[in-house]
KEKE-3310 file (N, C-alpha, C; in steps of 0.2 Angstrom, whole numbers, plus 5000, padded with zeros to 4 digits):
npx = (5826:5834:5829:5816:5817:5814:5814:5814:5806:5805:5794:5789:5777:5762:5765:5762:5751:5749:5733:5729:5717:5707:5704:5712:5706:5691:5689:5691:5681:5671:5673:5670:5657:5651:5652:5664:5676:5690:5696:5708:5723:5730:5744:5760:5767:5777:5788:5788:5799:5795:5804:5821:5835:5843:5833:5826:5813:5810:5808:5804:5803:5808:5799:5790:5792:5789:5781:5774:5765:5760:5748:5743:5731:5730:5739:5740:5731:5727:5719:5726:5734:5737:5731:5725:5726:5715:5717:5717:5723:5727:5725:5727:5720:5724:5726:5735:5745:5750:5747:5736:5734:5724:5716:5723:5732:5723:5711:5717:5720:5708:5703:5712:5708:5696:5702:5708:5719:5727:5735:5743:5746:5761:5764:5770:5770:5765:5780:5780:5774:5759:5763:5770:5762:5753:5759:5767:5757:5751:5764:5764:5753:5754:5766:5762:5754:5764:5771:5763:5763:5775:5772:5758:5746:5729:5729:5720:5710:5713:5710:5708:5707:5703:5704:5696:5709:5717:5707:5704:5717:5716:5704:5710:5718:5710:5701:5708:5721:5734:5736:5750:5766:5780:5796:5804:5797:5797:5787:5778:5774:5770:5760:5744:5740:5725:5715:5702:5692:5685:5687:5681:5682:5672:5680:5687:5686:5682:5692:5688:5674:5666:5676:5691:5700:5714:5719:5720:5729:5741:5745:5743:5749:5750:5745:5734:5734:5719:5715:5722:5716:5703:5708:5709:5698:5689:5677:5673:5682:5677:5673:5666:5675:5680:5683:5670:5663:5662:5656:5657:5650:5646:5634:5634:5647:5660:5673:5675:5664:5648:5644:5655:5655:5644:5644:5655:5646:5636:5644:5646:5634:5629:5637:5636:5643:5646:5640:5640:5632:5634:5627:5626:5616:5623:5640:5654:5669:5684:5680:5684:5685:5674:5671:5664:5653:5639:5628:5634:5646:5642:5643:5657:5654:5644:5654:5660:5651:5649:5660:5659:5662:5674:5678:5686:5681)
npy = (5076:5067:5059:5054:5043:5034:5014:5006:4992:4982:4973:4958:4960:4949:4942:4926:4927:4921:4923:4919:4914:4920:4917:4921:4916:4918:4931:4936:4929:4937:4950:4946:4945:4957:4964:4972:4976:4972:4960:4955:4949:4960:4968:4968:4981:4992:4991:5002:5008:5015:5022:5031:5018:5018:5022:5026:5022:5011:5000:4986:4974:4965:4958:4968:4980:4997:4999:5002:4992:4991:4989:4987:4989:4978:4981:4981:4987:5001:5011:5012:5020:5035:5037:5043:5035:5032:5027:5017:5016:5001:4996:4982:4971:4967:4966:4976:4971:4959:4957:4955:4944:4942:4951:4962:4960:4953:4963:4973:4968:4966:4978:4983:4977:4982:4995:5003:5006:4995:4998:4990:4992:4990:4991:4997:4987:4982:4976:4991:5007:5019:5033:5025:5016:5025:5036:5030:5027:5040:5043:5036:5040:5053:5050:5043:5054:5064:5060:5056:5058:5050:5039:5037:5041:5047:5063:5068:5059:5048:5036:5029:5013:5000:4988:4980:4982:4988:4998:5005:5012:5018:5025:5035:5043:5048:5056:5063:5070:5078:5074:5069:5074:5067:5067:5065:5064:5071:5078:5083:5098:5098:5089:5084:5071:5069:5058:5056:5048:5037:5020:5008:4991:4983:4991:4995:5008:5014:5018:5021:5020:5002:4998:4988:4981:4974:4981:4995:4993:4985:4999:5009:5002:4995:5002:5014:5032:5039:5053:5049:5039:5044:5053:5044:5039:5039:5042:5053:5063:5067:5080:5092:5091:5080:5064:5057:5042:5023:5008:4991:4978:4966:4960:4951:4952:4948:4952:4964:4976:4980:4991:5000:5006:5009:5019:5030:5032:5037:5050:5054:5057:5067:5079:5080:5072:5062:5046:5029:5012:4997:4984:4968:4953:4942:4935:4938:4941:4946:4943:4946:4945:4937:4927:4913:4913:4917:4926:4937:4941:4951:4962:4967:4970:4980:4990:4992:4998:5010:5015:5020:5031:5031:5020:5008:5015)
npz = (5501:5490:5474:5483:5488:5478:5474:5458:5451:5435:5430:5420:5405:5408:5417:5426:5443:5457:5467:5478:5488:5481:5464:5448:5436:5443:5446:5432:5426:5432:5427:5415:5414:5417:5405:5404:5392:5395:5397:5401:5409:5421:5425:5435:5439:5445:5456:5473:5483:5499:5507:5510:5509:5521:5532:5545:5546:5540:5547:5560:5553:5541:5530:5530:5524:5521:5507:5489:5479:5462:5450:5434:5419:5407:5393:5379:5373:5362:5364:5377:5378:5378:5391:5408:5422:5435:5453:5465:5480:5492:5508:5516:5529:5546:5559:5563:5565:5556:5538:5526:5514:5505:5504:5499:5484:5476:5476:5470:5457:5451:5451:5441:5430:5428:5422:5431:5441:5454:5470:5480:5497:5508:5525:5540:5556:5572:5580:5579:5582:5582:5577:5564:5554:5549:5544:5534:5525:5521:5516:5505:5498:5495:5486:5474:5470:5467:5458:5447:5433:5429:5433:5425:5430:5436:5444:5449:5455:5467:5477:5494:5499:5512:5523:5541:5553:5541:5538:5547:5545:5532:5536:5544:5537:5528:5536:5542:5538:5539:5552:5557:5555:5546:5548:5538:5526:5512:5504:5510:5508:5496:5492:5495:5507:5507:5502:5486:5485:5499:5501:5511:5520:5533:5542:5556:5565:5577:5591:5603:5609:5605:5600:5591:5601:5600:5590:5594:5605:5598:5593:5600:5612:5628:5638:5634:5630:5636:5629:5614:5610:5606:5598:5588:5585:5570:5566:5573:5569:5558:5545:5533:5524:5521:5511:5497:5502:5504:5512:5517:5527:5538:5549:5557:5563:5574:5578:5573:5576:5568:5570:5569:5557:5555:5562:5555:5543:5547:5552:5541:5535:5544:5540:5525:5517:5503:5505:5503:5513:5514:5522:5526:5532:5536:5537:5546:5547:5539:5526:5512:5496:5495:5484:5484:5489:5485:5490:5497:5488:5480:5484:5480:5465:5470:5473:5462:5453:5460:5458:5445:5438:5437:5430:5416:5399)
capx = (5828:5835:5824:5811:5819:5808:5817:5809:5807:5801:5792:5787:5769:5757:5767:5754:5752:5745:5728:5728:5710:5703:5709:5713:5698:5684:5689:5692:5673:5666:5674:5666:5649:5648:5652:5671:5680:5697:5697:5716:5725:5733:5751:5762:5772:5782:5786:5792:5799:5795:5808:5828:5838:5845:5829:5822:5805:5808:5804:5805:5802:5810:5795:5784:5797:5786:5783:5769:5765:5755:5744:5741:5728:5734:5742:5738:5725:5729:5716:5729:5741:5737:5727:5728:5723:5714:5721:5716:5729:5725:5728:5726:5719:5728:5727:5741:5752:5752:5744:5731:5735:5718:5713:5726:5734:5717:5706:5722:5720:5702:5702:5717:5704:5691:5706:5709:5727:5728:5741:5744:5752:5763:5765:5773:5765:5768:5781:5780:5768:5757:5762:5771:5759:5749:5766:5768:5752:5753:5768:5763:5747:5759:5773:5759:5752:5768:5772:5756:5764:5778:5767:5753:5741:5726:5733:5713:5708:5717:5709:5712:5704:5707:5700:5699:5713:5717:5702:5706:5722:5713:5700:5712:5720:5704:5698:5713:5727:5738:5740:5756:5770:5784:5800:5809:5794:5798:5782:5771:5771:5770:5755:5740:5737:5720:5712:5697:5686:5688:5682:5680:5677:5674:5683:5691:5684:5682:5697:5686:5667:5665:5686:5694:5706:5721:5721:5723:5735:5747:5744:5745:5753:5746:5740:5733:5730:5714:5715:5724:5709:5698:5710:5710:5692:5689:5669:5674:5685:5676:5672:5664:5679:5681:5680:5665:5664:5659:5657:5652:5652:5643:5629:5637:5654:5660:5680:5674:5657:5647:5644:5659:5654:5638:5645:5657:5643:5631:5647:5644:5629:5629:5643:5635:5648:5641:5641:5637:5634:5629:5626:5625:5614:5629:5647:5658:5674:5689:5676:5688:5680:5669:5666:5662:5647:5634:5625:5640:5651:5638:5647:5661:5650:5643:5658:5663:5645:5651:5667:5657:5663:5682:5680:5687:5675)
capy = (5069:5065:5051:5052:5035:5027:5012:5003:4985:4982:4964:4956:4960:4944:4936:4924:4929:4921:4926:4916:4910:4922:4914:4926:4915:4919:4938:4937:4930:4945:4956:4948:4945:4965:4966:4976:4975:4972:4953:4953:4948:4965:4965:4971:4987:4995:4993:5008:5010:5022:5028:5028:5012:5019:5026:5021:5022:5005:4996:4981:4968:4965:4957:4974:4986:5003:5000:4999:4986:4994:4983:4990:4985:4977:4987:4979:4991:5006:5016:5017:5024:5042:5037:5043:5028:5032:5023:5016:5013:4997:4992:4976:4973:4962:4971:4980:4964:4956:4960:4949:4943:4941:4958:4966:4958:4952:4969:4977:4966:4968:4987:4984:4973:4988:5002:5008:5004:4993:4998:4989:4995:4986:4998:4993:4985:4981:4980:4999:5008:5025:5035:5021:5015:5033:5040:5024:5026:5047:5046:5032:5043:5060:5051:5043:5060:5068:5055:5054:5058:5044:5030:5038:5042:5054:5065:5069:5052:5044:5033:5024:5008:4997:4982:4979:4988:4993:5000:5011:5016:5020:5032:5038:5046:5054:5061:5066:5069:5081:5072:5070:5076:5065:5074:5063:5066:5081:5081:5085:5104:5100:5087:5082:5065:5066:5053:5059:5043:5031:5013:5005:4984:4980:4993:4997:5016:5018:5016:5021:5015:4997:4997:4984:4982:4972:4985:4999:4988:4989:5005:5013:5003:4993:5007:5021:5037:5041:5056:5045:5033:5050:5056:5038:5037:5042:5045:5059:5069:5070:5084:5092:5090:5071:5063:5052:5035:5018:5006:4987:4977:4960:4963:4948:4951:4946:4956:4972:4976:4983:4999:5005:5007:5013:5028:5032:5032:5042:5055:5057:5061:5073:5082:5079:5070:5058:5038:5023:5008:4990:4979:4960:4950:4938:4936:4937:4945:4947:4940:4949:4945:4932:4923:4907:4915:4924:4932:4940:4942:4955:4967:4968:4973:4986:4995:4995:5003:5016:5019:5018:5035:5029:5013:5010:5019)
capz = (5499:5483:5471:5486:5489:5475:5470:5454:5448:5431:5431:5413:5406:5407:5422:5429:5446:5464:5470:5485:5488:5475:5458:5443:5434:5444:5444:5426:5426:5435:5426:5407:5416:5418:5400:5403:5387:5394:5403:5400:5417:5423:5427:5438:5433:5448:5466:5474:5490:5502:5511:5508:5512:5528:5533:5552:5543:5535:5552:5563:5549:5531:5527:5530:5523:5518:5497:5485:5472:5456:5446:5429:5416:5401:5390:5374:5368:5358:5367:5384:5378:5382:5396:5414:5426:5442:5456:5472:5486:5495:5515:5519:5537:5550:5565:5564:5567:5550:5532:5525:5507:5502:5506:5493:5478:5472:5474:5463:5450:5450:5448:5435:5424:5425:5420:5436:5444:5460:5472:5486:5501:5514:5530:5544:5558:5578:5587:5575:5585:5580:5570:5558:5546:5546:5539:5526:5521:5519:5510:5498:5494:5491:5480:5469:5466:5466:5450:5442:5426:5428:5432:5420:5433:5435:5451:5453:5454:5470:5482:5497:5501:5519:5526:5547:5555:5535:5536:5551:5542:5527:5537:5548:5533:5523:5540:5546:5533:5543:5560:5560:5549:5546:5547:5531:5521:5508:5500:5514:5508:5488:5490:5501:5507:5508:5495:5482:5489:5501:5504:5519:5523:5538:5546:5563:5565:5583:5597:5608:5608:5599:5597:5593:5606:5597:5585:5597:5609:5592:5589:5606:5619:5633:5643:5628:5632:5633:5622:5611:5609:5604:5592:5582:5583:5565:5563:5577:5566:5551:5543:5527:5518:5520:5504:5496:5507:5502:5517:5520:5532:5540:5555:5561:5564:5580:5576:5573:5576:5563:5573:5567:5550:5555:5566:5550:5537:5553:5553:5534:5533:5547:5535:5521:5513:5500:5508:5501:5516:5513:5528:5527:5538:5540:5534:5550:5548:5534:5521:5506:5490:5496:5480:5486:5493:5481:5495:5501:5484:5479:5488:5475:5461:5471:5473:5455:5452:5464:5454:5437:5433:5435:5425:5409:5395)
cpx = (5828:5832:5818:5813:5814:5815:5812:5810:5805:5798:5790:5779:5769:5760:5760:5757:5747:5740:5726:5721:5703:5708:5708:5705:5691:5684:5688:5683:5668:5667:5670:5660:5648:5649:5657:5674:5687:5698:5705:5718:5729:5741:5755:5769:5778:5779:5789:5791:5798:5798:5815:5830:5839:5840:5826:5816:5804:5806:5807:5806:5804:5804:5790:5789:5791:5786:5776:5772:5761:5754:5739:5735:5732:5734:5742:5734:5728:5728:5719:5734:5742:5734:5730:5722:5722:5719:5719:5723:5726:5727:5725:5723:5724:5730:5731:5748:5754:5748:5741:5731:5729:5714:5717:5729:5725:5711:5711:5722:5711:5701:5708:5711:5698:5694:5706:5715:5726:5735:5741:5750:5755:5766:5767:5769:5769:5776:5780:5775:5765:5763:5766:5768:5755:5755:5765:5761:5752:5758:5768:5757:5751:5766:5767:5756:5759:5772:5768:5760:5768:5775:5759:5746:5736:5726:5725:5709:5712:5712:5711:5708:5707:5702:5702:5701:5716:5712:5703:5712:5720:5709:5704:5717:5716:5700:5703:5720:5733:5739:5745:5760:5776:5791:5803:5804:5793:5793:5777:5770:5769:5761:5752:5739:5729:5717:5704:5693:5690:5683:5685:5677:5678:5679:5684:5690:5685:5689:5693:5679:5666:5672:5687:5700:5715:5723:5725:5729:5742:5749:5748:5748:5746:5740:5738:5731:5723:5713:5719:5720:5704:5699:5710:5704:5688:5683:5670:5678:5684:5672:5670:5668:5683:5679:5675:5667:5660:5661:5654:5655:5645:5639:5632:5644:5656:5667:5678:5667:5655:5645:5650:5657:5649:5639:5648:5651:5637:5637:5647:5638:5628:5634:5639:5639:5644:5643:5636:5638:5630:5630:5622:5621:5620:5635:5651:5663:5679:5686:5681:5681:5675:5666:5664:5654:5644:5631:5628:5646:5648:5641:5651:5656:5645:5647:5660:5657:5646:5656:5665:5660:5672:5684:5682:5681:5675)
cpy = (5068:5058:5050:5044:5030:5023:5006:4996:4986:4975:4963:4954:4953:4939:4934:4927:4925:4925:4922:4912:4913:4921:4920:4923:4917:4925:4939:4935:4934:4949:4954:4946:4952:4968:4973:4972:4972:4965:4951:4952:4956:4963:4969:4975:4988:4992:4997:5009:5016:5027:5025:5019:5011:5022:5022:5020:5014:4998:4991:4975:4969:4964:4962:4979:4990:5001:5000:4996:4990:4988:4987:4986:4984:4981:4985:4983:4996:5010:5017:5020:5032:5042:5038:5039:5033:5026:5022:5011:5010:4995:4988:4977:4966:4963:4974:4975:4962:4959:4953:4949:4944:4948:4963:4964:4956:4956:4971:4974:4965:4974:4987:4981:4980:4995:5008:5004:5003:4995:4995:4991:4990:4992:4992:4992:4982:4975:4989:5001:5015:5028:5030:5020:5022:5036:5037:5026:5034:5046:5041:5037:5049:5057:5046:5050:5065:5063:5052:5054:5052:5038:5031:5037:5047:5055:5068:5064:5049:5043:5030:5019:5004:4992:4979:4984:4992:4999:5008:5015:5022:5028:5038:5044:5049:5055:5064:5067:5072:5079:5070:5070:5072:5069:5070:5062:5072:5080:5083:5094:5104:5095:5084:5074:5063:5064:5056:5056:5038:5024:5008:4997:4982:4982:4994:5005:5018:5014:5019:5015:5007:4997:4990:4983:4979:4976:4993:4998:4988:4994:5010:5009:4999:4996:5013:5025:5037:5048:5054:5042:5037:5051:5051:5038:5043:5045:5052:5068:5071:5075:5086:5091:5083:5067:5058:5045:5030:5013:4998:4983:4970:4962:4957:4945:4953:4949:4962:4972:4981:4990:5003:5010:5012:5020:5031:5034:5040:5049:5057:5061:5067:5078:5083:5078:5063:5051:5034:5017:5001:4984:4972:4956:4945:4937:4936:4944:4942:4942:4941:4949:4941:4928:4917:4907:4920:4929:4938:4944:4950:4963:4970:4973:4978:4991:4996:4998:5010:5019:5018:5026:5036:5024:5014:5010:5014)
cpz = (5494:5480:5477:5489:5486:5471:5466:5450:5443:5432:5421:5413:5405:5411:5425:5438:5450:5467:5476:5484:5482:5470:5452:5438:5435:5444:5437:5424:5427:5430:5418:5408:5416:5413:5400:5398:5390:5399:5402:5407:5416:5424:5430:5435:5438:5455:5467:5483:5494:5505:5510:5512:5519:5531:5542:5550:5539:5541:5554:5558:5543:5527:5527:5529:5518:5511:5496:5479:5469:5452:5441:5423:5410:5397:5381:5369:5368:5361:5375:5382:5380:5386:5403:5418:5433:5448:5463:5476:5492:5502:5517:5527:5539:5556:5568:5566:5562:5544:5528:5517:5501:5501:5504:5486:5472:5470:5471:5458:5448:5449:5444:5430:5424:5424:5426:5438:5451:5462:5478:5490:5506:5517:5537:5552:5566:5578:5585:5579:5581:5580:5563:5552:5544:5542:5534:5522:5517:5513:5504:5493:5490:5485:5475:5467:5463:5459:5447:5435:5425:5427:5429:5424:5433:5444:5454:5455:5459:5477:5487:5499:5507:5521:5534:5546:5547:5534:5541:5547:5537:5530:5540:5543:5529:5528:5542:5544:5534:5549:5561:5553:5550:5543:5540:5524:5517:5505:5505:5512:5500:5487:5495:5501:5506:5500:5492:5484:5494:5502:5509:5519:5529:5543:5552:5561:5570:5587:5604:5609:5604:5597:5596:5594:5604:5592:5588:5603:5603:5590:5595:5613:5626:5638:5637:5633:5630:5628:5615:5606:5605:5599:5588:5581:5577:5565:5568:5575:5558:5548:5536:5521:5517:5511:5503:5499:5504:5506:5516:5525:5536:5546:5559:5563:5571:5582:5576:5571:5571:5565:5569:5561:5551:5558:5560:5544:5541:5552:5546:5531:5538:5544:5529:5516:5511:5501:5505:5506:5513:5519:5526:5531:5540:5535:5538:5547:5542:5529:5516:5501:5492:5490:5480:5490:5490:5484:5498:5494:5480:5478:5483:5467:5462:5472:5467:5450:5454:5461:5448:5432:5432:5431:5419:5405:5390)
residu = (MET:ALA:ASN:ALA:GLY:ILE:LYS:ARG:ARG:LYS:PHE:ILE:GLN:GLY:THR:SER:LEU:LEU:LEU:GLY:SER:ALA:GLY:LEU:SER:ALA:ILE:SER:SER:MET:VAL:GLN:ASN:GLU:ASN:ILE:ARG:ASP:PRO:GLU:PRO:PRO:PHE:LEU:GLY:GLU:GLU:ILE:MET:LEU:TRP:ASP:ASP:ASP:SER:LYS:ASN:ASN:GLY:SER:HIS:GLU:LYS:TYR:ARG:PRO:LYS:ILE:ARG:LEU:TYR:TYR:PRO:SER:LEU:LYS:HIS:ASN:ARG:TYR:GLU:ASN:ARG:LYS:PHE:PRO:ILE:VAL:LEU:ILE:CYS:PRO:GLY:GLY:GLY:TYR:HIS:VAL:GLN:ALA:HIS:HIS:GLU:GLY:GLN:PRO:PHE:ALA:GLN:LEU:PHE:ALA:MET:HIS:GLY:ILE:VAL:GLY:ALA:VAL:LEU:THR:TYR:ARG:VAL:SER:PRO:ASP:PRO:TYR:PRO:SER:ALA:TYR:ALA:ASP:ALA:CYS:ARG:ALA:MET:ARG:LEU:LEU:LYS:ALA:ASN:ALA:ALA:LYS:TYR:GLN:LEU:ASP:SER:GLU:LYS:VAL:ALA:ILE:MET:GLY:PHE:SER:ALA:GLY:GLY:HIS:LEU:ALA:SER:THR:VAL:ALA:THR:GLN:PRO:ASP:LEU:TYR:GLN:GLU:PRO:GLU:ASP:ASP:LEU:ILE:ASP:LYS:HIS:THR:ALA:ARG:PRO:ASP:ARG:VAL:ILE:LEU:GLY:TYR:PRO:VAL:ILE:SER:PHE:SER:GLU:TYR:ALA:HIS:GLU:GLY:SER:VAL:LYS:ALA:GLN:LEU:GLY:ASP:THR:PRO:GLU:PRO:SER:MET:ARG:GLU:GLN:LEU:SER:ASN:HIS:LYS:HIS:LEU:THR:ALA:ASP:ALA:PRO:PRO:ALA:PHE:LEU:PHE:HIS:ALA:ALA:ASP:ASP:LYS:GLY:VAL:PRO:VAL:GLN:ASN:SER:MET:MET:TYR:ALA:SER:ALA:CYS:LEU:GLU:HIS:ASP:VAL:PRO:VAL:GLU:LEU:HIS:VAL:PHE:PRO:LYS:GLY:GLY:HIS:GLY:MET:GLY:MET:ALA:LEU:ASP:ASN:PRO:SER:LEU:SER:ILE:TRP:SER:GLN:ASN:LEU:MET:ASN:TRP:LEU:GLY:ASP:TRP:LYS:LEU:GLY)
# end
C-alpha cells in the first residue's frame, strides 16, 4: 500500500495548545519541581492518518477517523539534534463509545516535557465493533516503528498507555499483539505491534469477571459469545513475553472495579513480568492527572520515576 496511508500536517512550533481540565502551566510547574531541565512547552509535530482516504477502516465517525498526533519536546536545544526519542502511544478511555480529551493530550505534553514523544491515538468506537479499535492500535504501533527514523524515534522504546476502555485496548495489544491481522495493514510482516512497556490507568482488563459491560457491549454486541469474552479478558492471555507494566487504580472505582488492575498485576507476577501497581483508597473513575488532588496526583510522578531511564538526561 503506497506510502502506508500516511498524511502529514506541519504545525507551528510554540503554538498555544489547550489542555482542557489540566492546564499547561500546572504541568510546567510539575516538571520544574522535578528539576527537569526542559520546561519549554512541547509542540505538535505530526498528524498521521492510519489508513488511506478510501479505506473502510476510517470508520463510522468522521471525528474518530483513526490517526496519531505526535507531541515533541521543545527543539530549541542543541542536545536534541541527534536524539532518538522514546515514545508513548496514548489510548484515551470512553467505554469504546467516545474518547476522553483529558486522558490524551495532557499526558502527551507531560511526556514531551520529560524528553519523551507523546502520541495520542484516535481509534474507532461504537458502532464500529471489535476488531476495529484493536486494528487501529496495532497499525499505529507498527507505523511508529516503521517510520522511527523519519520521526526521530527510538524503535526499541515504544510504549502503549491506556485509560479505562483505552486500557483494555492497550492491554490487548500488549498481551495479544497478533490476535487479529487486518488485511489492509501492509506492515504486519515487518513490525510487531508488541510494545516495550505498557501503562494502564484504571483499565478495563476483563470481559468476564468484574467486566465493564458497556465496553463489552460496544465491542461484542448485545449477546457476546462466551468465547470472545474469554479471549478479550487480557489477564488470561498474559505470558512471559508481555512487556513490563505500570498500573494505577482507585479502590473505590465504581465504574471499573479495581480487581481489573489486580488481576493483571497478579498475572504479571505469575509469569515473572516486571510490574508496578499503585492502588489509591479514593479517587473514583476517570481521574486523569488528578492535579487538583495532591493525594492522587502523585501517581503521575510515580509513573515518570518508572520511566526514569527513558526520560531526558
